[in-house]
mmCIF file of the N, C-alpha and C atoms, coordinates in Angstrom:
data_MODEL
# 
_entry.id   MODEL 
# 
loop_
_atom_site.group_PDB 
_atom_site.id 
_atom_site.type_symbol 
_atom_site.label_atom_id 
_atom_site.label_alt_id 
_atom_site.label_comp_id 
_atom_site.label_asym_id 
_atom_site.label_entity_id 
_atom_site.label_seq_id 
_atom_site.pdbx_PDB_ins_code 
_atom_site.Cartn_x 
_atom_site.Cartn_y 
_atom_site.Cartn_z 
_atom_site.occupancy 
_atom_site.B_iso_or_equiv 
_atom_site.pdbx_formal_charge 
_atom_site.auth_seq_id 
_atom_site.auth_comp_id 
_atom_site.auth_asym_id 
_atom_site.auth_atom_id 
_atom_site.pdbx_PDB_model_num 
ATOM 1   N N  . MET A 1 1  ? -7.933  -12.765 -13.315 1.00 0.00 ? 1  MET A N  1 
ATOM 2   C CA . MET A 1 1  ? -8.023  -11.320 -13.447 1.00 0.00 ? 1  MET A CA 1 
ATOM 3   C C  . MET A 1 1  ? -7.573  -10.961 -14.867 1.00 0.00 ? 1  MET A C  1 
ATOM 4   N N  . ASN A 1 2  ? -8.427  -10.186 -15.567 1.00 0.00 ? 2  ASN A N  1 
ATOM 5   C CA . ASN A 1 2  ? -8.022  -9.797  -16.919 1.00 0.00 ? 2  ASN A CA 1 
ATOM 6   C C  . ASN A 1 2  ? -7.044  -8.625  -16.874 1.00 0.00 ? 2  ASN A C  1 
ATOM 7   N N  . GLU A 1 3  ? -6.549  -8.244  -18.043 1.00 0.00 ? 3  GLU A N  1 
ATOM 8   C CA . GLU A 1 3  ? -5.505  -7.215  -18.111 1.00 0.00 ? 3  GLU A CA 1 
ATOM 9   C C  . GLU A 1 3  ? -6.004  -5.861  -17.592 1.00 0.00 ? 3  GLU A C  1 
ATOM 10  N N  . GLN A 1 4  ? -7.258  -5.533  -17.885 1.00 0.00 ? 4  GLN A N  1 
ATOM 11  C CA . GLN A 1 4  ? -7.806  -4.268  -17.430 1.00 0.00 ? 4  GLN A CA 1 
ATOM 12  C C  . GLN A 1 4  ? -7.926  -4.238  -15.894 1.00 0.00 ? 4  GLN A C  1 
ATOM 13  N N  . GLU A 1 5  ? -8.373  -5.345  -15.309 1.00 0.00 ? 5  GLU A N  1 
ATOM 14  C CA . GLU A 1 5  ? -8.466  -5.415  -13.845 1.00 0.00 ? 5  GLU A CA 1 
ATOM 15  C C  . GLU A 1 5  ? -7.074  -5.354  -13.216 1.00 0.00 ? 5  GLU A C  1 
ATOM 16  N N  . GLN A 1 6  ? -6.100  -5.985  -13.839 1.00 0.00 ? 6  GLN A N  1 
ATOM 17  C CA . GLN A 1 6  ? -4.733  -5.956  -13.333 1.00 0.00 ? 6  GLN A CA 1 
ATOM 18  C C  . GLN A 1 6  ? -4.185  -4.515  -13.360 1.00 0.00 ? 6  GLN A C  1 
ATOM 19  N N  . LEU A 1 7  ? -4.468  -3.817  -14.444 1.00 0.00 ? 7  LEU A N  1 
ATOM 20  C CA . LEU A 1 7  ? -4.020  -2.419  -14.549 1.00 0.00 ? 7  LEU A CA 1 
ATOM 21  C C  . LEU A 1 7  ? -4.678  -1.546  -13.460 1.00 0.00 ? 7  LEU A C  1 
ATOM 22  N N  . MET A 1 8  ? -5.947  -1.755  -13.240 1.00 0.00 ? 8  MET A N  1 
ATOM 23  C CA . MET A 1 8  ? -6.652  -0.991  -12.212 1.00 0.00 ? 8  MET A CA 1 
ATOM 24  C C  . MET A 1 8  ? -6.097  -1.302  -10.826 1.00 0.00 ? 8  MET A C  1 
ATOM 25  N N  . ASP A 1 9  ? -5.765  -2.563  -10.578 1.00 0.00 ? 9  ASP A N  1 
ATOM 26  C CA . ASP A 1 9  ? -5.159  -2.951  -9.309  1.00 0.00 ? 9  ASP A CA 1 
ATOM 27  C C  . ASP A 1 9  ? -3.801  -2.299  -9.144  1.00 0.00 ? 9  ASP A C  1 
ATOM 28  N N  . ASN A 1 10 ? -2.983  -2.316  -10.211 1.00 0.00 ? 10 ASN A N  1 
ATOM 29  C CA . ASN A 1 10 ? -1.676  -1.692  -10.168 1.00 0.00 ? 10 ASN A CA 1 
ATOM 30  C C  . ASN A 1 10 ? -1.790  -0.176  -9.968  1.00 0.00 ? 10 ASN A C  1 
ATOM 31  N N  . LEU A 1 11 ? -2.788  0.429   -10.575 1.00 0.00 ? 11 LEU A N  1 
ATOM 32  C CA . LEU A 1 11 ? -3.033  1.853   -10.427 1.00 0.00 ? 11 LEU A CA 1 
ATOM 33  C C  . LEU A 1 11 ? -3.367  2.200   -8.980  1.00 0.00 ? 11 LEU A C  1 
ATOM 34  N N  . LEU A 1 12 ? -4.183  1.388   -8.364  1.00 0.00 ? 12 LEU A N  1 
ATOM 35  C CA . LEU A 1 12 ? -4.519  1.586   -6.948  1.00 0.00 ? 12 LEU A CA 1 
ATOM 36  C C  . LEU A 1 12 ? -3.251  1.482   -6.075  1.00 0.00 ? 12 LEU A C  1 
ATOM 37  N N  . ASN A 1 13 ? -2.427  0.500   -6.353  1.00 0.00 ? 13 ASN A N  1 
ATOM 38  C CA . ASN A 1 13 ? -1.193  0.334   -5.584  1.00 0.00 ? 13 ASN A CA 1 
ATOM 39  C C  . ASN A 1 13 ? -0.261  1.535   -5.737  1.00 0.00 ? 13 ASN A C  1 
ATOM 40  N N  . VAL A 1 14 ? -0.154  2.073   -6.953  1.00 0.00 ? 14 VAL A N  1 
ATOM 41  C CA . VAL A 1 14 ? 0.676   3.271   -7.178  1.00 0.00 ? 14 VAL A CA 1 
ATOM 42  C C  . VAL A 1 14 ? 0.092   4.456   -6.413  1.00 0.00 ? 14 VAL A C  1 
ATOM 43  N N  . ASP A 1 15 ? -1.238  4.599   -6.460  1.00 0.00 ? 15 ASP A N  1 
ATOM 44  C CA . ASP A 1 15 ? -1.883  5.702   -5.726  1.00 0.00 ? 15 ASP A CA 1 
ATOM 45  C C  . ASP A 1 15 ? -1.592  5.605   -4.234  1.00 0.00 ? 15 ASP A C  1 
ATOM 46  N N  . LEU A 1 16 ? -1.667  4.411   -3.677  1.00 0.00 ? 16 LEU A N  1 
ATOM 47  C CA . LEU A 1 16 ? -1.390  4.231   -2.246  1.00 0.00 ? 16 LEU A CA 1 
ATOM 48  C C  . LEU A 1 16 ? 0.062   4.538   -1.917  1.00 0.00 ? 16 LEU A C  1 
ATOM 49  N N  . GLU A 1 17 ? 0.960   4.157   -2.822  1.00 0.00 ? 17 GLU A N  1 
ATOM 50  C CA . GLU A 1 17 ? 2.385   4.449   -2.616  1.00 0.00 ? 17 GLU A CA 1 
ATOM 51  C C  . GLU A 1 17 ? 2.642   5.955   -2.653  1.00 0.00 ? 17 GLU A C  1 
ATOM 52  N N  . ILE A 1 18 ? 1.978   6.645   -3.597  1.00 0.00 ? 18 ILE A N  1 
ATOM 53  C CA . ILE A 1 18 ? 2.107   8.096   -3.678  1.00 0.00 ? 18 ILE A CA 1 
ATOM 54  C C  . ILE A 1 18 ? 1.616   8.748   -2.377  1.00 0.00 ? 18 ILE A C  1 
ATOM 55  N N  . ILE A 1 19 ? 0.495   8.279   -1.861  1.00 0.00 ? 19 ILE A N  1 
ATOM 56  C CA . ILE A 1 19 ? -0.046  8.829   -0.628  1.00 0.00 ? 19 ILE A CA 1 
ATOM 57  C C  . ILE A 1 19 ? 0.926   8.602   0.529   1.00 0.00 ? 19 ILE A C  1 
ATOM 58  N N  . ASP A 1 20 ? 1.514   7.430   0.625   1.00 0.00 ? 20 ASP A N  1 
ATOM 59  C CA . ASP A 1 20 ? 2.471   7.149   1.689   1.00 0.00 ? 20 ASP A CA 1 
ATOM 60  C C  . ASP A 1 20 ? 3.693   8.079   1.615   1.00 0.00 ? 20 ASP A C  1 
ATOM 61  N N  . ILE A 1 21 ? 4.183   8.300   0.417   1.00 0.00 ? 21 ILE A N  1 
ATOM 62  C CA . ILE A 1 21 ? 5.359   9.161   0.257   1.00 0.00 ? 21 ILE A CA 1 
ATOM 63  C C  . ILE A 1 21 ? 5.000   10.607  0.585   1.00 0.00 ? 21 ILE A C  1 
ATOM 64  N N  . ILE A 1 22 ? 3.829   11.042  0.200   1.00 0.00 ? 22 ILE A N  1 
ATOM 65  C CA . ILE A 1 22 ? 3.413   12.422  0.511   1.00 0.00 ? 22 ILE A CA 1 
ATOM 66  C C  . ILE A 1 22 ? 3.260   12.585  2.023   1.00 0.00 ? 22 ILE A C  1 
ATOM 67  N N  . ARG A 1 23 ? 2.741   11.580  2.694   1.00 0.00 ? 23 ARG A N  1 
ATOM 68  C CA . ARG A 1 23 ? 2.657   11.643  4.169   1.00 0.00 ? 23 ARG A CA 1 
ATOM 69  C C  . ARG A 1 23 ? 4.064   11.766  4.779   1.00 0.00 ? 23 ARG A C  1 
ATOM 70  N N  . GLU A 1 24 ? 4.983   10.988  4.246   1.00 0.00 ? 24 GLU A N  1 
ATOM 71  C CA . GLU A 1 24 ? 6.358   11.031  4.745   1.00 0.00 ? 24 GLU A CA 1 
ATOM 72  C C  . GLU A 1 24 ? 6.979   12.407  4.462   1.00 0.00 ? 24 GLU A C  1 
ATOM 73  N N  . LEU A 1 25 ? 6.711   12.957  3.276   1.00 0.00 ? 25 LEU A N  1 
ATOM 74  C CA . LEU A 1 25 ? 7.187   14.296  2.947   1.00 0.00 ? 25 LEU A CA 1 
ATOM 75  C C  . LEU A 1 25 ? 6.623   15.334  3.932   1.00 0.00 ? 25 LEU A C  1 
ATOM 76  N N  . HIS A 1 26 ? 5.341   15.214  4.225   1.00 0.00 ? 26 HIS A N  1 
ATOM 77  C CA . HIS A 1 26 ? 4.702   16.139  5.151   1.00 0.00 ? 26 HIS A CA 1 
ATOM 78  C C  . HIS A 1 26 ? 5.379   16.106  6.518   1.00 0.00 ? 26 HIS A C  1 
ATOM 79  N N  . GLN A 1 27 ? 5.732   14.924  6.950   1.00 0.00 ? 27 GLN A N  1 
ATOM 80  C CA . GLN A 1 27 ? 6.395   14.762  8.261   1.00 0.00 ? 27 GLN A CA 1 
ATOM 81  C C  . GLN A 1 27 ? 7.810   15.367  8.239   1.00 0.00 ? 27 GLN A C  1 
ATOM 82  N N  . THR A 1 28 ? 8.430   15.437  7.076   1.00 0.00 ? 28 THR A N  1 
ATOM 83  C CA . THR A 1 28 ? 9.782   16.021  6.993   1.00 0.00 ? 28 THR A CA 1 
ATOM 84  C C  . THR A 1 28 ? 9.728   17.493  6.572   1.00 0.00 ? 28 THR A C  1 
ATOM 85  N N  . ASN A 1 29 ? 8.534   18.103  6.730   1.00 0.00 ? 29 ASN A N  1 
ATOM 86  C CA . ASN A 1 29 ? 8.342   19.513  6.352   1.00 0.00 ? 29 ASN A CA 1 
ATOM 87  C C  . ASN A 1 29 ? 8.661   19.772  4.880   1.00 0.00 ? 29 ASN A C  1 
ATOM 88  N N  . TRP A 1 30 ? 8.359   18.813  4.045   1.00 0.00 ? 30 TRP A N  1 
ATOM 89  C CA . TRP A 1 30 ? 8.510   18.937  2.584   1.00 0.00 ? 30 TRP A CA 1 
ATOM 90  C C  . TRP A 1 30 ? 9.963   19.197  2.199   1.00 0.00 ? 30 TRP A C  1 
ATOM 91  N N  . ASP A 1 31 ? 10.891  18.649  2.983   1.00 0.00 ? 31 ASP A N  1 
ATOM 92  C CA . ASP A 1 31 ? 12.294  18.978  2.801   1.00 0.00 ? 31 ASP A CA 1 
ATOM 93  C C  . ASP A 1 31 ? 13.141  17.793  2.357   1.00 0.00 ? 31 ASP A C  1 
ATOM 94  N N  . SER A 1 32 ? 12.592  16.925  1.523   1.00 0.00 ? 32 SER A N  1 
ATOM 95  C CA . SER A 1 32 ? 13.345  15.784  1.060   1.00 0.00 ? 32 SER A CA 1 
ATOM 96  C C  . SER A 1 32 ? 13.313  15.727  -0.459  1.00 0.00 ? 32 SER A C  1 
ATOM 97  N N  . LYS A 1 33 ? 14.435  16.032  -1.053  1.00 0.00 ? 33 LYS A N  1 
ATOM 98  C CA . LYS A 1 33 ? 14.510  16.026  -2.522  1.00 0.00 ? 33 LYS A CA 1 
ATOM 99  C C  . LYS A 1 33 ? 14.263  14.622  -3.081  1.00 0.00 ? 33 LYS A C  1 
ATOM 100 N N  . SER A 1 34 ? 14.785  13.590  -2.442  1.00 0.00 ? 34 SER A N  1 
ATOM 101 C CA . SER A 1 34 ? 14.630  12.236  -2.966  1.00 0.00 ? 34 SER A CA 1 
ATOM 102 C C  . SER A 1 34 ? 13.161  11.802  -2.925  1.00 0.00 ? 34 SER A C  1 
ATOM 103 N N  . LEU A 1 35 ? 12.443  12.177  -1.843  1.00 0.00 ? 35 LEU A N  1 
ATOM 104 C CA . LEU A 1 35 ? 11.011  11.824  -1.779  1.00 0.00 ? 35 LEU A CA 1 
ATOM 105 C C  . LEU A 1 35 ? 10.216  12.581  -2.836  1.00 0.00 ? 35 LEU A C  1 
ATOM 106 N N  . LYS A 1 36 ? 10.590  13.837  -3.072  1.00 0.00 ? 36 LYS A N  1 
ATOM 107 C CA . LYS A 1 36 ? 9.904   14.614  -4.106  1.00 0.00 ? 36 LYS A CA 1 
ATOM 108 C C  . LYS A 1 36 ? 10.125  13.981  -5.483  1.00 0.00 ? 36 LYS A C  1 
ATOM 109 N N  . GLU A 1 37 ? 11.354  13.497  -5.712  1.00 0.00 ? 37 GLU A N  1 
ATOM 110 C CA . GLU A 1 37 ? 11.642  12.824  -6.985  1.00 0.00 ? 37 GLU A CA 1 
ATOM 111 C C  . GLU A 1 37 ? 10.867  11.522  -7.108  1.00 0.00 ? 37 GLU A C  1 
ATOM 112 N N  . GLN A 1 38 ? 10.730  10.775  -6.009  1.00 0.00 ? 38 GLN A N  1 
ATOM 113 C CA . GLN A 1 38 ? 9.956   9.539   -6.013  1.00 0.00 ? 38 GLN A CA 1 
ATOM 114 C C  . GLN A 1 38 ? 8.513   9.812   -6.400  1.00 0.00 ? 38 GLN A C  1 
ATOM 115 N N  . VAL A 1 39 ? 7.936   10.876  -5.819  1.00 0.00 ? 39 VAL A N  1 
ATOM 116 C CA . VAL A 1 39 ? 6.561   11.244  -6.142  1.00 0.00 ? 39 VAL A CA 1 
ATOM 117 C C  . VAL A 1 39 ? 6.453   11.581  -7.630  1.00 0.00 ? 39 VAL A C  1 
ATOM 118 N N  . GLY A 1 40 ? 7.393   12.349  -8.135  1.00 0.00 ? 40 GLY A N  1 
ATOM 119 C CA . GLY A 1 40 ? 7.400   12.704  -9.564  1.00 0.00 ? 40 GLY A CA 1 
ATOM 120 C C  . GLY A 1 40 ? 7.458   11.470  -10.452 1.00 0.00 ? 40 GLY A C  1 
ATOM 121 N N  . ASP A 1 41 ? 8.344   10.529  -10.116 1.00 0.00 ? 41 ASP A N  1 
ATOM 122 C CA . ASP A 1 41 ? 8.462   9.303   -10.891 1.00 0.00 ? 41 ASP A CA 1 
ATOM 123 C C  . ASP A 1 41 ? 7.184   8.481   -10.828 1.00 0.00 ? 41 ASP A C  1 
ATOM 124 N N  . LEU A 1 42 ? 6.603   8.367   -9.634  1.00 0.00 ? 42 LEU A N  1 
ATOM 125 C CA . LEU A 1 42 ? 5.372   7.585   -9.493  1.00 0.00 ? 42 LEU A CA 1 
ATOM 126 C C  . LEU A 1 42 ? 4.210   8.244   -10.238 1.00 0.00 ? 42 LEU A C  1 
ATOM 127 N N  . LEU A 1 43 ? 4.162   9.574   -10.265 1.00 0.00 ? 43 LEU A N  1 
ATOM 128 C CA . LEU A 1 43 ? 3.105   10.262  -11.009 1.00 0.00 ? 43 LEU A CA 1 
ATOM 129 C C  . LEU A 1 43 ? 3.241   10.006  -12.508 1.00 0.00 ? 43 LEU A C  1 
ATOM 130 N N  . LYS A 1 44 ? 4.470   9.948   -13.015 1.00 0.00 ? 44 LYS A N  1 
ATOM 131 C CA . LYS A 1 44 ? 4.677   9.621   -14.441 1.00 0.00 ? 44 LYS A CA 1 
ATOM 132 C C  . LYS A 1 44 ? 4.186   8.207   -14.727 1.00 0.00 ? 44 LYS A C  1 
ATOM 133 N N  . ILE A 1 45 ? 4.541   7.272   -13.845 1.00 0.00 ? 45 ILE A N  1 
ATOM 134 C CA . ILE A 1 45 ? 4.091   5.874   -14.005 1.00 0.00 ? 45 ILE A CA 1 
ATOM 135 C C  . ILE A 1 45 ? 2.570   5.812   -13.977 1.00 0.00 ? 45 ILE A C  1 
ATOM 136 N N  . ARG A 1 46 ? 1.971   6.540   -13.026 1.00 0.00 ? 46 ARG A N  1 
ATOM 137 C CA . ARG A 1 46 ? 0.512   6.560   -12.890 1.00 0.00 ? 46 ARG A CA 1 
ATOM 138 C C  . ARG A 1 46 ? -0.139  7.097   -14.158 1.00 0.00 ? 46 ARG A C  1 
ATOM 139 N N  . ASP A 1 47 ? 0.410   8.184   -14.708 1.00 0.00 ? 47 ASP A N  1 
ATOM 140 C CA . ASP A 1 47 ? -0.142  8.778   -15.940 1.00 0.00 ? 47 ASP A CA 1 
ATOM 141 C C  . ASP A 1 47 ? -0.083  7.785   -17.091 1.00 0.00 ? 47 ASP A C  1 
ATOM 142 N N  . GLU A 1 48 ? 1.021   7.053   -17.194 1.00 0.00 ? 48 GLU A N  1 
ATOM 143 C CA . GLU A 1 48 ? 1.155   6.047   -18.258 1.00 0.00 ? 48 GLU A CA 1 
ATOM 144 C C  . GLU A 1 48 ? 0.132   4.940   -18.076 1.00 0.00 ? 48 GLU A C  1 
ATOM 145 N N  . MET A 1 49 ? -0.091  4.519   -16.847 1.00 0.00 ? 49 MET A N  1 
ATOM 146 C CA . MET A 1 49 ? -1.085  3.451   -16.569 1.00 0.00 ? 49 MET A CA 1 
ATOM 147 C C  . MET A 1 49 ? -2.488  3.926   -16.924 1.00 0.00 ? 49 MET A C  1 
ATOM 148 N N  . VAL A 1 50 ? -2.806  5.162   -16.573 1.00 0.00 ? 50 VAL A N  1 
ATOM 149 C CA . VAL A 1 50 ? -4.134  5.709   -16.883 1.00 0.00 ? 50 VAL A CA 1 
ATOM 150 C C  . VAL A 1 50 ? -4.316  5.780   -18.386 1.00 0.00 ? 50 VAL A C  1 
ATOM 151 N N  . GLN A 1 51 ? -3.315  6.221   -19.129 1.00 0.00 ? 51 GLN A N  1 
ATOM 152 C CA . GLN A 1 51 ? -3.392  6.277   -20.587 1.00 0.00 ? 51 GLN A CA 1 
ATOM 153 C C  . GLN A 1 51 ? -3.621  4.880   -21.158 1.00 0.00 ? 51 GLN A C  1 
ATOM 154 N N  . GLN A 1 52 ? -2.896  3.905   -20.650 1.00 0.00 ? 52 GLN A N  1 
ATOM 155 C CA . GLN A 1 52 ? -3.032  2.545   -21.126 1.00 0.00 ? 52 GLN A CA 1 
ATOM 156 C C  . GLN A 1 52 ? -4.434  2.021   -20.834 1.00 0.00 ? 52 GLN A C  1 
ATOM 157 N N  . LEU A 1 53 ? -4.940  2.280   -19.630 1.00 0.00 ? 53 LEU A N  1 
ATOM 158 C CA . LEU A 1 53 ? -6.276  1.847   -19.239 1.00 0.00 ? 53 LEU A CA 1 
ATOM 159 C C  . LEU A 1 53 ? -7.327  2.475   -20.131 1.00 0.00 ? 53 LEU A C  1 
ATOM 160 N N  . MET A 1 54 ? -7.201  3.782   -20.385 1.00 0.00 ? 54 MET A N  1 
ATOM 161 C CA . MET A 1 54 ? -8.192  4.476   -21.219 1.00 0.00 ? 54 MET A CA 1 
ATOM 162 C C  . MET A 1 54 ? -8.134  3.991   -22.659 1.00 0.00 ? 54 MET A C  1 
ATOM 163 N N  . SER A 1 55 ? -6.963  3.667   -23.160 1.00 0.00 ? 55 SER A N  1 
ATOM 164 C CA . SER A 1 55 ? -6.868  3.172   -24.538 1.00 0.00 ? 55 SER A CA 1 
ATOM 165 C C  . SER A 1 55 ? -7.517  1.793   -24.651 1.00 0.00 ? 55 SER A C  1 
ATOM 166 N N  . GLN A 1 56 ? -7.413  0.993   -23.591 1.00 0.00 ? 56 GLN A N  1 
ATOM 167 C CA . GLN A 1 56 ? -8.059  -0.335  -23.600 1.00 0.00 ? 56 GLN A CA 1 
ATOM 168 C C  . GLN A 1 56 ? -9.570  -0.189  -23.556 1.00 0.00 ? 56 GLN A C  1 
ATOM 169 N N  . LYS A 1 57 ? -10.059 0.747   -22.775 1.00 0.00 ? 57 LYS A N  1 
ATOM 170 C CA . LYS A 1 57 ? -11.499 0.945   -22.686 1.00 0.00 ? 57 LYS A CA 1 
ATOM 171 C C  . LYS A 1 57 ? -12.079 1.367   -24.044 1.00 0.00 ? 57 LYS A C  1 
ATOM 172 N N  . GLY A 1 58 ? -11.303 2.169   -24.787 1.00 0.00 ? 58 GLY A N  1 
ATOM 173 C CA . GLY A 1 58 ? -11.779 2.618   -26.083 1.00 0.00 ? 58 GLY A CA 1 
ATOM 174 C C  . GLY A 1 58 ? -11.850 1.481   -27.092 1.00 0.00 ? 58 GLY A C  1 
ATOM 175 N N  . ASP A 1 59 ? -10.987 0.478   -26.952 1.00 0.00 ? 59 ASP A N  1 
ATOM 176 C CA . ASP A 1 59 ? -10.956 -0.631  -27.900 1.00 0.00 ? 59 ASP A CA 1 
ATOM 177 C C  . ASP A 1 59 ? -11.905 -1.773  -27.520 1.00 0.00 ? 59 ASP A C  1 
ATOM 178 N N  . GLU A 1 60 ? -12.370 -1.762  -26.310 1.00 0.00 ? 60 GLU A N  1 
ATOM 179 C CA . GLU A 1 60 ? -13.161 -2.884  -25.795 1.00 0.00 ? 60 GLU A CA 1 
ATOM 180 C C  . GLU A 1 60 ? -14.624 -2.693  -26.195 1.00 0.00 ? 60 GLU A C  1 
ATOM 181 N N  . HIS A 1 61 ? -15.178 -3.690  -26.881 1.00 0.00 ? 61 HIS A N  1 
ATOM 182 C CA . HIS A 1 61 ? -16.566 -3.604  -27.344 1.00 0.00 ? 61 HIS A CA 1 
ATOM 183 C C  . HIS A 1 61 ? -17.451 -4.648  -26.703 1.00 0.00 ? 61 HIS A C  1 
ATOM 184 N N  . SER A 1 62 ? -16.970 -5.322  -25.687 1.00 0.00 ? 62 SER A N  1 
ATOM 185 C CA . SER A 1 62 ? -17.801 -6.304  -25.025 1.00 0.00 ? 62 SER A CA 1 
ATOM 186 C C  . SER A 1 62 ? -17.706 -6.125  -23.528 1.00 0.00 ? 62 SER A C  1 
ATOM 187 N N  . CYS A 1 63 ? -18.733 -6.566  -22.837 1.00 0.00 ? 63 CYS A N  1 
ATOM 188 C CA . CYS A 1 63 ? -18.733 -6.428  -21.372 1.00 0.00 ? 63 CYS A CA 1 
ATOM 189 C C  . CYS A 1 63 ? -18.488 -7.768  -20.724 1.00 0.00 ? 63 CYS A C  1 
ATOM 190 N N  . ASP A 1 64 ? -18.174 -8.800  -21.514 1.00 0.00 ? 64 ASP A N  1 
ATOM 191 C CA . ASP A 1 64 ? -17.887 -10.145 -21.025 1.00 0.00 ? 64 ASP A CA 1 
ATOM 192 C C  . ASP A 1 64 ? -19.092 -10.795 -20.341 1.00 0.00 ? 64 ASP A C  1 
ATOM 193 N N  . CYS A 1 65 ? -20.299 -10.354 -20.683 1.00 0.00 ? 65 CYS A N  1 
ATOM 194 C CA . CYS A 1 65 ? -21.483 -10.967 -20.054 1.00 0.00 ? 65 CYS A CA 1 
ATOM 195 C C  . CYS A 1 65 ? -21.982 -12.137 -20.892 1.00 0.00 ? 65 CYS A C  1 
ATOM 196 N N  . GLY A 1 66 ? -21.421 -12.302 -22.098 1.00 0.00 ? 66 GLY A N  1 
ATOM 197 C CA . GLY A 1 66 ? -21.848 -13.432 -22.931 1.00 0.00 ? 66 GLY A CA 1 
ATOM 198 C C  . GLY A 1 66 ? -22.940 -13.094 -23.899 1.00 0.00 ? 66 GLY A C  1 
ATOM 199 N N  . HIS A 1 67 ? -23.482 -11.883 -23.839 1.00 0.00 ? 67 HIS A N  1 
ATOM 200 C CA . HIS A 1 67 ? -24.535 -11.440 -24.750 1.00 0.00 ? 67 HIS A CA 1 
ATOM 201 C C  . HIS A 1 67 ? -23.979 -10.471 -25.773 1.00 0.00 ? 67 HIS A C  1 
ATOM 202 N N  . GLY A 1 68 ? -24.587 -10.456 -26.941 1.00 0.00 ? 68 GLY A N  1 
ATOM 203 C CA . GLY A 1 68 ? -24.169 -9.463  -27.947 1.00 0.00 ? 68 GLY A CA 1 
ATOM 204 C C  . GLY A 1 68 ? -24.817 -8.138  -27.671 1.00 0.00 ? 68 GLY A C  1 
ATOM 205 N N  . HIS A 1 69 ? -24.058 -7.085  -27.759 1.00 0.00 ? 69 HIS A N  1 
ATOM 206 C CA . HIS A 1 69 ? -24.579 -5.743  -27.564 1.00 0.00 ? 69 HIS A CA 1 
ATOM 207 C C  . HIS A 1 69 ? -24.191 -4.912  -28.777 1.00 0.00 ? 69 HIS A C  1 
ATOM 208 N N  . SER A 1 70 ? -25.090 -4.003  -29.149 1.00 0.00 ? 70 SER A N  1 
ATOM 209 C CA . SER A 1 70 ? -24.700 -3.074  -30.207 1.00 0.00 ? 70 SER A CA 1 
ATOM 210 C C  . SER A 1 70 ? -24.284 -1.784  -29.534 1.00 0.00 ? 70 SER A C  1 
ATOM 211 N N  . HIS A 1 71 ? -23.131 -1.285  -29.938 1.00 0.00 ? 71 HIS A N  1 
ATOM 212 C CA . HIS A 1 71 ? -22.614 -0.051  -29.355 1.00 0.00 ? 71 HIS A CA 1 
ATOM 213 C C  . HIS A 1 71 ? -22.705 1.041   -30.412 1.00 0.00 ? 71 HIS A C  1 
ATOM 214 N N  . GLU A 1 72 ? -23.692 1.857   -30.267 1.00 0.00 ? 72 GLU A N  1 
ATOM 215 C CA . GLU A 1 72 ? -23.903 2.947   -31.250 1.00 0.00 ? 72 GLU A CA 1 
ATOM 216 C C  . GLU A 1 72 ? -23.453 4.256   -30.705 1.00 0.00 ? 72 GLU A C  1 
# 
Protein backbone atom coordinates (compact mmCIF):
# COMPACT_ATOMS: atom_id res chain seq x y z
CA MET A 1 0.00 0.00 0.00
CA ASN A 2 1.47 3.35 -0.98
CA GLU A 3 1.43 6.43 1.24
CA GLN A 4 -1.65 7.92 -0.40
CA GLU A 5 -3.62 4.70 0.04
CA GLN A 6 -2.49 4.48 3.67
CA LEU A 7 -3.67 8.05 4.28
CA MET A 8 -7.05 7.30 2.70
CA ASP A 9 -7.37 4.18 4.86
CA ASN A 10 -6.49 6.18 7.99
CA LEU A 11 -8.99 8.85 6.97
CA LEU A 12 -11.74 6.25 6.69
CA ASN A 13 -10.86 4.90 10.14
CA VAL A 14 -11.03 8.40 11.65
CA ASP A 15 -14.40 8.99 9.96
CA LEU A 16 -15.75 5.74 11.41
CA GLU A 17 -14.47 6.66 14.86
CA ILE A 18 -16.14 10.08 14.61
CA ILE A 19 -19.43 8.41 13.66
CA ASP A 20 -19.19 6.02 16.62
CA ILE A 21 -18.57 8.87 19.07
CA ILE A 22 -21.44 10.92 17.63
CA ARG A 23 -23.75 7.93 18.04
CA GLU A 24 -22.61 7.62 21.65
CA LEU A 25 -23.18 11.35 22.16
CA HIS A 26 -26.68 11.02 20.72
CA GLN A 27 -27.45 8.25 23.20
CA THR A 28 -26.32 10.48 26.09
CA ASN A 29 -28.55 13.34 24.86
CA TRP A 30 -25.48 15.30 23.73
CA ASP A 31 -24.48 15.74 27.37
CA SER A 32 -20.87 14.53 27.48
CA LYS A 33 -18.15 17.15 27.43
CA SER A 34 -15.38 14.55 27.02
CA LEU A 35 -17.08 12.98 23.97
CA LYS A 36 -17.57 16.43 22.44
CA GLU A 37 -13.86 17.11 22.96
CA GLN A 38 -12.96 13.76 21.37
CA VAL A 39 -15.02 14.66 18.29
CA GLY A 40 -13.29 18.05 18.11
CA ASP A 41 -9.85 16.44 18.35
CA LEU A 42 -10.70 13.82 15.72
CA LEU A 43 -12.05 16.50 13.37
CA LYS A 44 -8.74 18.39 13.66
CA ILE A 45 -6.83 15.18 12.89
CA ARG A 46 -9.16 14.50 9.95
CA ASP A 47 -8.64 18.01 8.55
CA GLU A 48 -4.86 17.58 8.75
CA MET A 49 -5.08 14.23 6.95
CA VAL A 50 -7.26 15.71 4.20
CA GLN A 51 -4.78 18.58 3.73
CA GLN A 52 -1.90 16.12 3.53
CA LEU A 53 -3.79 13.95 1.04
CA MET A 54 -4.68 16.93 -1.15
CA SER A 55 -1.11 18.22 -1.13
CA GLN A 56 0.11 14.79 -2.28
CA LYS A 57 -2.42 14.70 -5.09
CA GLY A 58 -1.18 18.08 -6.30
CA ASP A 59 2.43 16.86 -6.44
CA GLU A 60 1.69 13.51 -8.04
CA HIS A 61 2.19 13.46 -11.81
CA SER A 62 1.89 9.76 -12.48
CA CYS A 63 -0.88 7.23 -12.18
CA ASP A 64 1.51 4.29 -11.63
CA CYS A 65 0.24 2.55 -14.77
CA GLY A 66 3.72 2.43 -16.29
CA HIS A 67 2.88 4.72 -19.22
CA GLY A 68 3.99 8.29 -19.73
CA HIS A 69 1.22 10.84 -19.63
CA SER A 70 1.34 14.52 -20.35
CA HIS A 71 -0.55 16.60 -17.82
CA GLU A 72 -1.53 19.88 -19.37
